[in-house]
Structure formats: C-alpha cells, structure tokens
C-alpha positions as a printed NumPy array, in Angstrom:
array([[111.226, 102.304, 107.949],
       [114.833, 101.27 , 107.381],
       [113.603,  97.99 , 105.901],
       [111.576,  99.478, 103.07 ],
       [114.117, 102.231, 102.442],
       [116.954,  99.721, 102.224],
       [115.103,  97.645,  99.637],
       [114.22 , 100.772,  97.661],
       [117.822, 101.939,  97.526],
       [118.885,  98.55 ,  96.252],
       [116.349,  98.383,  93.428],
       [116.723, 101.861,  91.958],
       [120.259, 101.078,  90.872],
       [118.875,  98.871,  88.11 ],
       [117.183, 100.026,  84.923],
       [113.414, 100.312,  85.231],
       [111.146,  98.491,  85.609],
       [112.574,  97.044,  88.821],
       [111.863,  93.542,  90.073],
       [112.467,  92.439,  93.645],
       [112.47 ,  88.675,  92.969],
       [116.07 ,  87.483,  93.433],
       [117.362,  84.355,  91.615],
       [119.801,  82.158,  93.533],
       [121.768,  78.93 ,  93.663],
       [122.334,  78.772,  97.412],
       [121.086,  80.266, 100.669],
       [124.365,  82.062, 101.333],
       [123.767,  84.225,  98.28 ],
       [120.293,  85.133,  99.539],
       [121.548,  86.159, 102.969],
       [124.31 ,  88.212, 101.398],
       [122.017,  90.02 ,  98.951],
       [118.946,  90.401, 101.182],
       [119.128,  89.593, 104.898],
       [119.768,  86.739, 107.286],
       [116.843,  84.31 , 107.182],
       [116.359,  84.405, 103.425],
       [116.564,  80.912, 101.89 ],
       [117.167,  79.753,  98.329],
       [114.012,  77.892,  97.344],
       [113.152,  76.706,  93.839],
       [115.828,  78.963,  92.398],
       [114.682,  82.168,  94.133],
       [115.374,  83.842,  97.468],
       [112.588,  83.854, 100.038],
       [111.596,  87.05 , 101.836],
       [113.605,  87.413, 105.076],
       [111.031,  89.909, 106.383],
       [107.972,  87.681, 105.941],
       [107.457,  87.424, 109.722],
       [108.141,  91.109, 110.245],
       [110.711,  93.619, 109.034],
       [111.506,  95.179, 112.411],
       [111.606,  91.775, 114.095],
       [114.114,  90.481, 111.538],
       [116.259,  93.573, 111.97 ],
       [116.268,  93.383, 115.768],
       [117.101,  89.664, 115.719],
       [120.24 ,  90.334, 113.677],
       [123.677,  90.432, 115.283],
       [124.074,  94.152, 114.557],
       [120.977,  95.19 , 116.498],
       [121.153,  92.539, 119.21 ],
       [124.621,  93.852, 120.137],
       [123.494,  97.458, 119.986],
       [120.578,  96.76 , 122.337],
       [122.209,  93.959, 124.321],
       [121.13 ,  95.567, 127.609],
       [117.486,  94.758, 126.865],
       [117.797,  91.632, 128.989],
       [119.421,  93.504, 131.85 ],
       [117.693,  95.152, 134.772],
       [115.84 ,  98.278, 133.648],
       [117.468, 100.146, 136.538],
       [120.632, 100.303, 134.405],
       [118.841, 102.347, 131.754],
       [119.614, 106.041, 132.001],
       [116.749, 107.714, 130.11 ],
       [113.08 , 107.403, 129.385],
       [113.748, 107.241, 125.654],
       [116.111, 104.328, 126.136],
       [113.561, 102.534, 128.282],
       [110.929, 103.078, 125.589],
       [113.263, 101.559, 122.995],
       [113.851,  98.514, 125.173],
       [110.11 ,  98.092, 125.688],
       [109.477,  98.287, 121.942],
       [112.281,  95.821, 121.277],
       [110.855,  93.272, 123.701],
       [107.422,  93.652, 122.141],
       [108.636,  93.324, 118.555],
       [110.753,  90.269, 119.364],
       [108.004,  88.533, 121.321],
       [105.773,  87.79 , 118.325],
       [105.647,  88.089, 114.531],
       [103.627,  90.735, 112.69 ],
       [ 99.829,  90.743, 112.604],
       [ 98.228,  88.39 , 110.071],
       [ 96.285,  89.811, 107.142],
       [ 93.622,  88.415, 104.8  ],
       [ 96.221,  87.41 , 102.188],
       [ 98.118,  85.148, 104.582],
       [ 97.365,  81.437, 104.316],
       [ 94.91 ,  79.79 , 106.742],
       [ 97.792,  78.133, 108.596],
       [100.042,  81.215, 108.694],
       [ 99.551,  81.887, 112.42 ],
       [100.134,  78.238, 113.324],
       [103.302,  78.255, 111.212],
       [104.579,  81.268, 113.144],
       [104.573,  83.612, 110.143],
       [102.195,  86.064, 111.809],
       [ 99.996,  86.639, 114.868],
       [ 96.216,  86.622, 114.945],
       [ 94.545,  90.038, 114.946],
       [ 93.418,  90.705, 118.518],
       [ 92.429,  94.353, 118.024],
       [ 89.075,  93.78 , 116.285],
       [ 90.2  ,  96.5  , 113.9  ],
       [ 89.297,  96.201, 110.233],
       [ 92.145,  95.524, 107.838],
       [ 93.658,  98.634, 106.251],
       [ 94.276,  98.329, 102.497],
       [ 96.695, 100.721, 100.787],
       [ 96.818, 101.588,  97.101],
       [100.34 , 101.109,  95.705],
       [ 99.995, 103.095,  92.453],
       [102.529, 101.753,  89.911],
       [105.868, 103.428,  90.581],
       [108.602, 102.682,  93.096],
       [108.406, 105.66 ,  95.471],
       [104.707, 104.93 ,  95.997],
       [105.587, 101.279,  96.632],
       [108.055, 102.28 ,  99.354],
       [105.588, 104.602, 101.076],
       [102.971, 101.841, 101.008],
       [105.49 ,  99.381, 102.485],
       [106.33 , 101.828, 105.261],
       [102.68 , 102.158, 106.2  ],
       [102.147,  98.393, 105.975],
       [105.045,  97.9  , 108.398],
       [103.67 , 100.536, 110.796],
       [100.18 ,  99.003, 110.761],
       [101.229,  95.341, 110.879],
       [104.181,  95.52 , 113.267],
       [103.817,  98.61 , 115.463],
       [100.039,  99.053, 115.698],
       [ 98.986,  95.409, 115.444],
       [ 96.494,  96.187, 112.669],
       [ 96.246,  93.886, 109.62 ],
       [ 97.254,  95.618, 106.406],
       [ 97.416,  94.697, 102.718],
       [ 98.295,  96.477,  99.483],
       [ 96.019,  97.025,  96.489],
       [ 97.657,  97.057,  93.039],
       [ 94.418,  97.733,  91.159],
       [ 94.906,  94.73 ,  88.912],
       [ 94.273,  90.982,  89.062],
       [ 97.256,  88.778,  89.96 ],
       [ 99.58 ,  91.718,  90.686],
       [101.335,  91.785,  94.037],
       [103.294,  94.416,  95.989],
       [102.734,  92.902,  99.439],
       [105.824,  93.648, 101.545],
       [105.486,  90.257, 103.256],
       [105.174,  88.219, 100.048],
       [107.15 ,  84.987, 100.43 ],
       [109.036,  85.396,  97.144],
       [109.455,  89.212,  97.141],
       [107.103,  89.78 ,  94.208],
       [106.88 ,  93.394,  93.103],
       [104.429,  93.801,  90.229],
       [103.307,  96.963,  88.486],
       [ 99.545,  97.385,  88.637],
       [ 97.364, 100.382,  87.824],
       [ 97.632, 103.96 ,  89.058],
       [ 95.127, 106.695,  89.887],
       [ 92.109, 104.368,  89.926],
       [ 90.131, 106.017,  92.68 ],
       [ 86.898, 104.064,  92.331],
       [ 88.596, 101.749,  94.828],
       [ 87.712, 104.283,  97.555],
       [ 84.03 , 103.91 ,  96.703],
       [ 84.374, 100.125,  97.087],
       [ 85.834, 100.556, 100.571],
       [ 83.114, 103.061, 101.447],
       [ 80.383, 100.637, 100.32 ],
       [ 81.87 ,  97.594, 102.063],
       [ 80.268,  96.503, 105.331],
       [ 82.412,  97.944, 108.098],
       [ 84.71 ,  99.356, 105.436],
       [ 86.309,  95.907, 105.143],
       [ 87.935,  95.452, 101.722],
       [ 88.546,  91.761, 102.406],
       [ 84.874,  91.041, 101.628],
       [ 85.873,  91.188,  97.95 ],
       [ 88.571,  88.535,  98.335],
       [ 86.327,  85.591,  97.49 ],
       [ 85.055,  87.173,  94.273],
       [ 88.57 ,  88.219,  93.287],
       [ 89.869,  84.651,  93.56 ],
       [ 88.011,  83.779,  90.358],
       [ 88.514,  87.162,  88.707],
       [ 90.338,  87.684,  85.448],
       [ 91.039,  91.098,  84.016],
       [ 87.973,  93.353,  84.103],
       [ 86.203,  91.147,  86.676],
       [ 88.686,  92.14 ,  89.373],
       [ 87.277,  94.415,  92.121],
       [ 89.906,  96.863,  93.499],
       [ 89.394,  98.276,  96.986],
       [ 91.553, 100.553,  99.128],
       [ 91.314, 102.956, 102.064],
       [ 94.326, 105.156, 101.366],
       [ 96.905, 106.107,  98.767],
       [100.242, 107.461,  99.96 ],
       [101.377, 109.338,  96.856],
       [ 99.376, 111.312,  94.271],
       [100.977, 113.37 ,  91.504],
       [ 97.929, 114.595,  89.599],
       [ 94.389, 115.315,  90.742],
       [ 91.877, 113.455,  88.588],
       [ 88.161, 114.035,  88.07 ],
       [ 87.589, 110.629,  89.647],
       [ 89.399, 111.64 ,  92.832],
       [ 87.666, 115.024,  93.039],
       [ 84.321, 113.293,  92.586],
       [ 85.115, 110.873,  95.427],
       [ 86.002, 113.817,  97.66 ],
       [ 82.785, 115.666,  96.807],
       [ 80.757, 112.573,  97.709],
       [ 82.546, 112.295, 101.038],
       [ 84.002, 108.944,  99.984],
       [ 87.583, 110.267, 100.114],
       [ 89.118, 112.932, 102.325],
       [ 91.058, 115.884, 100.884],
       [ 94.71 , 115.12 , 100.299],
       [ 97.345, 116.215, 102.779],
       [100.999, 117.121, 102.28 ],
       [103.393, 114.411, 103.463],
       [106.458, 116.635, 103.686],
       [108.271, 115.34 , 100.609],
       [108.985, 117.438,  97.528],
       [108.465, 115.654,  94.214],
       [110.502, 116.71 ,  91.193],
       [110.482, 115.634,  87.551],
       [113.277, 116.503,  85.162],
       [115.981, 115.406,  82.757],
       [119.57 , 114.669,  83.662],
       [122.686, 113.618,  81.8  ],
       [125.801, 111.932,  83.09 ],
       [129.207, 113.458,  82.535],
       [131.463, 110.96 ,  80.773],
       [135.268, 111.074,  81.048],
       [137.054, 111.901,  77.825]])
C-alpha cells in the first residue's frame, strides 16, 4: 500500500490534471525520482514496479537491511508476527506478481510476471476518473496481483486510456466515471471473465469500446444506473470503506 500512496503523494503536488509519465535524459534521474530499477528509455522513465510493487520495495537496500534476518535461522525470530513477515518476504521475493490479460504473451518468460496458477478469474476494477479513486484501485490491484496471486486489471471506461499500475511507462489517463453498465457486462460474461471482451476492444474506437468491471472502489454520487444494477442483482449494495470524503474551498495565506 506504501507504493500506491507514495506515488499519489508525489503527483498531487502538481496542478491537475496529473500525469505519471516522467521525462528523462538518464537512468540516474529515473531512479532518483521514482525508484531503483527505473530506466530512461526513449526519453521517459520506465515503471520500477512493473514486476511487483512490494517485490521492488523489499529488494531495495532500505528493506533488505531492515529484514536482513530473513536468511537466518527462524529460531532467532522472537514473535509469530515477525515470523509471518519473514514468510511473506520470502514469498514476495521468490517470484514476480501474477500475470494479467493485458501483459504481453511473453511477459512470464521475460520474468515480468508469473503465470496464474489459482484458476481464479481475473478481477477488473473501475478506476473512475480522479486521483483518489486511482490510488484505491492501485491498492486493490497490488493486493490481488501480489498478495493473493489473482490476476487483476483496471477499467478506465474509455478506449485507449490506461491506469494500469504495472504499465511499463507509468501511463495515467483520465477515462470515464460512474458508468455502471460495466457491471452488467461482467455479469453477462461467461464465468464473469471481463477478458472475453479484449479481442473486440483491440479494434474498438470510441463508442465501439466495451467497458467491463467487477468493482469500483470509490463512489461519490448514487446514479439511477447504479441503483438499477443493484435492483437487478448485477451489483451489490455499496459499503463504507472507512474514509471520509470532503469537498470545499480553500485559500492560501500569502505573506505581506
């Protein structure tokens, strides 16, 4: 969760709309601005978390020193919680994240991700079109792909828009919000698998695009479309996520 939160904190300091793509002249700049493992390619920084956010964090010097005892005998560990952390660390370092339907056909062979061995259908999350919803979607994508071993992608609701946390070039596009017909598409799909629309969407342009999603992490206003989906049993009633949302004006105090 640190990974997505860190990126969010870095992008809100700029005037909206925010863009995560980072221009560069050398790899050192990319590692300084993003994280170790980011390379300068074709004038832009690559995504250092493409193989997994938690894996990249744990491979860094900061975390490898903090958990240096992971290679030691477990008898030196004093608590169950510490043992659990060591177990998780070994697991996360042993392999990259789980592959999803948007990864290339050679992604597993290239070591970017691991094949899905859970026989669990891919979970697709709706990103809405504002930053806090992006971050919540990234958090869930990390949990699914890295902790649970379940493939996960993100639906922007619009053709050629991308908010995939694992995108090679850190694309962060603004799609459409509150388009809840995507739940009906997931409901109608065989096995609830949104990836069945991928082939048709390759040739889509504009209105031909077919959005599909299983969940949305942030909703500000209840629409007729969403209520209708709930009445049909296509969508479940919303649940509180424990975060208070506030809208309002503010003004900065200027010296002098």
